[in-house]
Every structure is written in structure tokens, then in C-alpha cells.
C-alpha positions as CSV (number, residue, x, y, z in Angstrom):
1,M,0.5,-6.7,10.4
2,A,4.4,-6.8,11.0
3,W,6.7,-3.9,11.2
4,P,10.3,-3.8,10.3
5,G,11.9,-5.5,13.4
6,R,9.4,-6.5,15.3
7,P,6.8,-9.3,15.9
8,P,3.3,-9.1,14.3
9,R,0.8,-6.8,16.0
10,P,-2.4,-7.9,17.3
11,V,-5.4,-7.9,15.0
12,R,-7.3,-5.5,17.0
13,L,-5.2,-2.4,16.7
14,K,-5.1,0.7,18.8
15,V,-3.8,3.5,17.1
16,L,-3.1,7.0,17.9
17,I,-2.4,9.4,14.4
18,L,-0.8,13.3,15.0
19,K,-1.6,15.3,12.8
20,P,-3.2,18.5,14.5
21,S,-3.1,21.1,11.8
22,S,-4.0,22.8,9.7
23,L,-7.3,22.1,7.7
24,G,-5.4,20.8,4.5
25,D,-2.7,18.8,6.1
26,V,-5.4,17.4,8.4
27,I,-7.4,16.2,5.1
28,H,-4.2,15.0,3.3
29,A,-3.7,12.6,6.8
30,L,-7.4,11.2,6.3
31,P,-6.7,8.4,3.8
32,V,-4.3,6.6,6.2
33,A,-7.3,6.4,9.4
34,R,-9.4,5.3,6.2
35,L,-7.1,2.4,5.6
36,L,-6.4,1.4,9.1
37,R,-10.4,1.1,9.3
38,L,-10.6,-1.0,5.9
39,Q,-7.7,-3.6,6.6
40,Y,-8.4,-3.9,10.4
41,P,-12.2,-3.0,10.8
42,D,-12.1,-3.8,14.5
43,C,-9.0,-1.1,15.3
44,E,-9.7,1.7,17.7
45,I,-8.3,5.2,16.1
46,H,-7.4,8.1,18.3
47,W,-6.5,11.3,16.5
48,W,-4.2,14.7,18.0
49,L,-6.3,17.3,16.7
50,G,-5.9,20.8,16.7
51,K,-9.0,22.5,19.2
52,D,-10.3,24.8,16.3
53,L,-10.5,21.3,13.7
54,L,-12.1,19.1,16.1
55,P,-15.9,19.8,14.8
56,L,-14.1,18.1,11.3
57,L,-13.7,15.0,12.9
58,A,-16.2,15.1,15.9
59,D,-18.8,12.5,14.2
60,D,-16.6,10.8,11.6
61,P,-17.2,7.0,11.2
62,D,-13.7,6.0,11.7
63,I,-12.2,8.1,14.2
64,S,-13.1,6.8,17.8
65,R,-11.5,9.4,20.4
66,L,-10.0,12.7,19.3
67,I,-7.4,14.5,21.8
68,P,-7.5,18.2,21.5
69,F,-4.0,20.1,20.7
70,N,-4.0,23.9,21.6
71,R,-0.8,25.2,20.0
72,R,-0.9,28.5,21.2
73,R,-0.5,26.9,24.7
74,W,2.1,23.9,23.8
75,W,5.0,25.6,25.6
76,S,3.1,27.6,28.1
77,P,4.4,27.4,31.8
78,T,0.4,27.2,32.2
79,C,-0.1,24.3,30.2
80,Q,2.1,22.3,31.6
81,T,-0.2,20.4,34.0
82,G,-2.6,19.6,31.3
83,L,0.0,18.5,28.8
84,W,1.5,15.6,31.1
85,Q,-2.3,14.8,32.0
86,T,-2.5,14.6,28.5
87,V,0.6,12.6,28.1
88,N,-0.3,10.5,31.1
89,A,-3.8,9.8,29.6
90,A,-2.1,8.4,26.0
91,R,0.1,6.3,28.0
92,K,-2.7,4.5,29.9
93,E,-4.3,3.9,26.0
94,R,-1.1,1.6,25.6
95,Y,-1.2,2.0,22.1
96,D,-0.2,-0.7,19.6
97,L,0.7,2.0,16.9
98,V,1.6,5.8,16.5
99,I,2.1,7.7,13.5
100,D,3.4,10.9,13.4
101,L,2.2,12.9,10.2
102,Q,3.2,16.5,11.5
103,G,7.1,15.7,11.5
104,L,8.0,18.6,13.9
105,M,9.6,18.4,16.9
106,R,6.4,18.9,19.4
107,S,4.3,16.0,17.8
108,A,7.3,14.0,17.5
109,L,8.1,14.3,21.1
110,F,4.4,13.9,22.1
111,A,4.4,10.4,20.0
112,W,7.7,9.4,22.0
113,L,5.8,10.5,25.6
114,A,3.0,8.5,24.6
115,R,5.0,5.1,24.9
116,G,3.3,3.2,22.0
117,A,4.5,-0.2,21.1
118,Y,5.5,1.0,17.4
119,T,6.2,4.7,16.4
120,V,6.2,5.6,12.8
121,G,6.3,9.1,11.1
122,V,7.7,11.1,8.6
123,L,11.3,12.2,8.1
124,D,11.0,15.6,8.0
125,R,14.7,17.1,8.8
126,R,13.7,20.9,9.9
127,E,13.7,20.1,13.5
128,G,15.3,16.5,14.1
129,G,12.2,14.9,15.3
130,S,12.4,12.0,13.5
131,A,15.1,10.4,15.8
132,L,12.5,10.0,18.5
133,Y,10.7,7.3,16.1
134,D,11.0,3.4,15.6
135,L,10.6,3.8,11.9
136,A,10.6,7.5,10.0
137,V,9.6,7.3,6.4
138,E,11.2,10.0,3.7
139,R,9.2,11.7,1.2
140,P,9.4,9.6,-1.8
141,G,10.7,12.7,-4.0
142,R,10.9,16.5,-3.8
143,N,8.0,17.5,-5.8
144,V,5.5,14.0,-4.2
145,H,2.4,15.3,-3.0
146,A,1.8,15.2,0.8
147,V,-1.1,13.2,0.4
148,D,1.5,10.3,-1.5
149,W,3.9,10.8,1.2
150,Y,1.4,9.8,4.1
151,L,0.5,7.0,1.6
152,A,4.0,5.6,1.8
153,V,3.9,5.9,5.3
154,A,0.6,3.4,5.1
155,K,2.4,1.5,2.7
156,A,5.4,0.9,5.0
157,I,3.5,-0.3,8.0
158,G,1.9,-3.0,5.8
159,L,-1.3,-1.5,4.7
160,D,-2.4,-1.3,0.9
161,P,-2.7,2.2,-0.4
162,S,-4.4,1.5,-3.5
163,R,-7.5,0.4,-2.3
164,A,-10.6,2.4,-2.6
165,I,-11.9,5.1,0.2
166,D,-14.4,7.2,0.8
167,W,-12.3,10.2,1.9
168,L,-14.6,13.0,3.3
169,P,-18.0,11.3,4.0
170,E,-21.2,13.0,3.9
171,N,-22.4,14.7,6.8
172,R,-26.0,13.8,6.1
173,A,-27.5,16.2,9.2
174,V,-25.3,19.1,8.1
175,A,-25.6,18.6,4.8
176,T,-29.6,18.6,5.4
177,E,-29.1,21.5,7.5
178,V,-27.4,23.5,5.1
179,R,-30.0,23.5,2.7
180,R,-32.6,24.3,5.1
181,K,-30.9,27.1,6.4
182,W,-29.9,28.8,3.1
183,R,-32.6,27.5,0.7
184,V,-29.8,26.3,-1.7
185,D,-32.0,24.3,-4.4
186,G,-32.9,25.6,-7.6
187,A,-29.8,27.2,-8.5
188,R,-26.4,25.8,-9.5
189,W,-23.8,26.8,-7.1
190,V,-20.3,27.9,-7.5
191,V,-17.8,28.1,-4.3
192,L,-15.5,31.5,-4.2
193,C,-12.8,31.1,-1.5
194,P,-10.9,34.6,-1.9
195,G,-8.9,34.3,1.8
196,A,-5.9,32.6,2.1
197,R,-3.2,32.4,5.8
198,W,-0.8,34.3,3.5
199,E,-1.2,37.7,2.1
200,N,0.9,36.8,-1.1
201,K,-1.5,34.0,-1.9
202,M,-4.6,35.7,-2.2
203,W,-5.7,36.5,-6.1
204,P,-6.6,40.2,-6.2
205,L,-10.2,41.1,-4.7
206,N,-10.7,42.9,-8.2
207,S,-9.8,39.6,-9.9
208,F,-12.3,37.7,-8.0
209,V,-15.0,40.5,-8.8
210,E,-14.8,40.1,-12.3
211,L,-14.5,36.3,-12.6
212,S,-17.9,36.8,-10.5
213,R,-19.6,39.1,-13.2
214,K,-18.1,37.2,-16.0
215,L,-19.8,33.7,-14.6
216,L,-23.4,35.1,-13.7
217,H,-23.3,37.0,-17.3
218,E,-22.8,33.6,-18.8
219,H,-24.7,31.3,-16.7
220,A,-28.6,32.5,-15.9
221,D,-29.3,29.6,-13.4
222,L,-26.0,30.3,-11.5
223,K,-25.4,31.7,-8.0
224,L,-21.8,32.2,-5.9
225,V,-21.3,31.5,-2.3
226,V,-18.5,33.3,-0.7
227,I,-16.8,31.4,2.4
228,G,-13.9,32.3,4.6
229,G,-13.5,33.3,8.4
230,R,-14.3,36.4,9.8
231,E,-10.9,37.8,8.8
232,D,-12.6,37.1,5.4
233,M,-15.4,38.9,5.8
234,G,-14.3,42.3,3.9
235,R,-13.5,40.6,1.1
236,G,-17.2,38.9,1.3
237,Q,-18.7,42.2,1.3
238,V,-17.1,43.2,-1.4
239,L,-18.1,40.8,-4.0
240,H,-21.8,40.7,-2.4
241,S,-22.2,44.3,-3.4
242,A,-20.6,43.5,-6.7
243,E,-23.9,41.5,-7.9
244,P,-25.9,41.6,-4.6
245,D,-29.1,39.6,-6.1
246,R,-26.9,36.3,-6.8
247,V,-23.8,36.6,-4.3
248,L,-24.4,35.0,-1.2
249,D,-21.7,36.2,1.2
250,L,-21.3,33.7,4.0
251,T,-17.7,34.4,5.3
252,G,-17.6,34.3,9.1
253,C,-21.2,32.4,8.9
254,T,-20.7,28.8,8.6
255,S,-19.2,26.5,10.8
256,L,-16.6,24.2,9.6
257,T,-18.5,21.1,8.5
258,E,-21.3,23.6,7.0
259,M,-18.4,24.8,4.9
260,V,-17.7,21.5,3.9
261,E,-21.2,20.5,2.9
262,W,-21.4,23.5,0.8
263,I,-18.4,22.7,-1.2
264,R,-20.0,18.9,-1.8
265,L,-23.4,20.7,-3.5
266,A,-21.5,23.1,-5.7
267,E,-20.8,22.9,-9.0
268,V,-16.9,24.1,-8.5
269,T,-15.0,25.6,-6.2
270,V,-12.8,28.7,-7.4
271,T,-10.0,29.1,-4.5
272,N,-6.5,30.4,-3.2
273,D,-4.3,27.9,-1.9
274,T,-6.1,27.3,1.1
275,G,-8.0,24.7,3.4
276,P,-11.4,24.4,1.3
277,M,-9.2,23.6,-1.8
278,H,-8.1,20.5,-0.1
279,V,-11.7,19.8,0.9
280,A,-12.7,20.1,-2.6
281,A,-9.8,17.5,-3.7
282,A,-10.9,14.9,-1.1
283,M,-14.6,14.7,-2.3
284,K,-13.1,14.8,-5.8
285,K,-15.4,18.2,-6.9
286,P,-14.1,20.2,-9.4
287,V,-11.2,22.8,-8.5
288,V,-10.3,26.0,-10.2
289,A,-6.9,26.8,-8.0
290,I,-5.2,30.0,-8.1
291,F,-1.2,29.1,-7.1
292,G,1.5,31.9,-6.5
293,P,4.3,31.3,-4.2
294,T,3.4,27.8,-3.3
295,A,4.1,24.4,-5.4
296,P,0.6,22.4,-6.4
297,E,3.1,19.5,-7.0
298,R,3.7,19.4,-3.4
299,T,0.4,20.8,-1.7
300,G,-1.9,21.4,-4.7
301,P,-5.3,20.1,-5.3
302,Y,-4.7,16.2,-4.7
303,G,-6.3,14.6,-8.3
304,Q,-6.7,18.0,-9.9
305,I,-3.2,19.8,-10.6
306,D,-4.2,20.0,-14.3
307,R,-6.8,22.5,-12.7
308,V,-4.2,24.7,-11.3
309,L,-3.5,28.3,-13.2
310,R,-0.4,29.8,-12.1
311,A,2.1,32.2,-13.5
312,S,5.5,31.5,-15.5
313,L,7.9,33.4,-13.2
314,P,11.8,32.3,-12.4
315,C,10.7,33.1,-8.6
316,V,7.7,30.6,-9.1
317,P,7.5,28.8,-6.4
318,C,9.2,30.9,-4.2
319,L,7.6,29.2,-1.1
320,Q,8.2,32.4,1.0
321,R,5.7,34.5,2.6
322,R,6.5,38.2,1.4
323,C,7.1,38.7,-2.3
324,H,10.8,39.7,-3.2
325,F,10.3,39.7,-6.8
326,E,10.4,43.5,-8.9
327,E,7.3,43.4,-9.5
328,A,5.0,42.9,-6.3
329,L,2.9,39.9,-6.3
330,A,3.3,39.5,-10.2
331,C,2.7,35.6,-9.7
332,L,-0.8,36.6,-8.7
333,H,-1.7,39.5,-10.8
334,R,-0.8,38.1,-14.1
335,I,-3.1,35.2,-13.5
336,K,-6.5,36.8,-15.3
337,P,-10.0,36.2,-14.6
338,E,-10.6,35.2,-18.0
339,Q,-8.2,32.1,-17.2
340,A,-10.3,31.3,-14.4
341,L,-13.9,31.8,-16.5
342,R,-12.2,28.9,-19.1
343,Q,-11.5,26.6,-16.5
344,S,-14.7,26.8,-14.8
345,A,-16.6,26.9,-17.6
346,L,-15.5,23.3,-18.2
347,F,-17.8,22.4,-15.6
348,L,-20.6,24.5,-15.9
349,A,-21.9,23.5,-19.3
């Protein structure tokens, strides 16, 4: 492997990937690790990862070591000792390559402090961290998807982004436990994800309820499972109470890896713009994605942008956490359950 202005690197590489959060972002970055492993089977890949996401990659066949990152304590004075211990440990690893796919100042600073032989990252001008890289890779275009940006980074360091990868391999032990724990066999399942990190990314709950009733009315062998975190439990209870015999509410009840395997076994996932959407897309499972203020071209379900539902409004996408349109949240309210039903029906025939 040769990098601009540097001599060829050893075939047996030791690599550090920096992509600590969020769930969707980590999913987007995984192809870089897969391509590294394909081209350099003996390479050792370490990943700097948010503590809440550690289970996602804990048993990953391509990741040799996880370095926990606590975002909330990053700048805390009480965390400085632990931070410098982590930095010193990273320096001792003597990385051949450090890849920063986060592109913010804290990740760029950590990449620089790790003192790898060569550091490459994404060119993100928001905080100027890219000045600390040996090579900064610009987004190929304004509306280029994040996955394709990271693949451009892979190409810049000599990897072949066209090679086929198993993006998110099955965790057989967890998949077996999901089937045993919730007795999922004997029905076809649709996953509903009614939550999101931003309030104005959430399709109205009554729209999810209406969609649920229509789906169950049209498909006698269908059951629905609602997934999400503890913050989504109220929404899950409403959906369950609307059709208690055929809606399983698992909000706040599944581990991260169980959620992944639920999506894998389902026929289709109907979701807001949130992490499970990217999980489904990575496994090439059908997605019906509801988009409001965000841009699916940049961060939508990769390979399934044509399955995104969004309203045609002058403010879309505003990329804002709060709605300032004269008709509050019109971008979500104007997407009707019938639209999601028609799109879902494509995968339930």
C-alpha cells in the first residue's frame, strides 16, 4: 500500500479507525474496515468507538480491538487522566495508518496525538480538524452519500471500493436467542421505528397507528414489532394498545445486537430517519423511510433512496432541529399512512 508522498507500507498493517458515533454513522463507516480486511487479511484493525455502541462491534470478525470513547466526559477535567492514558496506549500501538471518519476537532486531535505513521481523514471544514491529517479527503459532491464519501477515503489509501463485502454479518448466537426469546417463527414481521433523536424527524404517532391498522387488516399473517430505546417506550405502548394481539412492543427491551437481528428477520422496516434505518440498509433489507428536515441523498438508507417518503415543500430539507415553517412540521404531517402502506406492500405480496 502506498500513500501520497510516502513509501509503501508493510502488508501486515495495524490500523486505527476513528468513528465513535452515532449508530448510523458507524454503520456507514464499516465498509472501510471490511475493505481493509479483504485486501490485507492479516491486518489488525482497532476502532475508537462510543461506549454505548461497543456491543455493536464487540464480536465483529474484522475488528481486533475496541477503544472506548466517552463523549460526555471528553473535555471534563476529571477525565483528563484517563484520556492521556488512552492516548499513550494508542502511541504504543505504533499504528501504520490512522483513519478519522468523524472529521471533528476531537477526533482529529486524537488521531494526531496517536502519532500513527500516516493519518487520513474526511475534510470537514466545520471545526478545522483536517489540518491535523497527512491527507484530507473532500466529499466528492454536495449531495454525495456519507457511505460514498468514506469509500472515497478507502480509494485514496489504495483500497478497491468495488469489492463485495458482508457489511453487517449475522450474529448467529444473538439471532438464535431472539427467535427463542420472543418465539418469532410462524409469522411475518414488520419492524416499526417511531422514534428519532430530533423531535422534528418523527412522523406523527397517529400516522404510525393508522399504518399499523391498515397493514394488519390487509395481511392476516402479519405481526408488527416496535423497536427503540427507553425514550420511545410511550410511543411503543400506544402502538401496542391499538392492536394488542398483533403488535409486540419491544421499546427499551432489546439490546443493540438484538435490535439488529430483529431487523434482519423482518420483511420490511418502516422508520423515521434514525439508526435502525441504516442497519436495515446495510443488510439490504427493505426500508420505508420517513424523511422531514434531513437530506436522504446525503444520509438516507444507502441503496434505497427511492424508497424514501418526503413532502415537497420549499423548506425541505432545512437540516434544522426545530421547525420554522408557517405550518409546523408540515414536512412530516403531509406524508400520509396510505403512502407508507403502498410502499410497504411492495415487499409483503
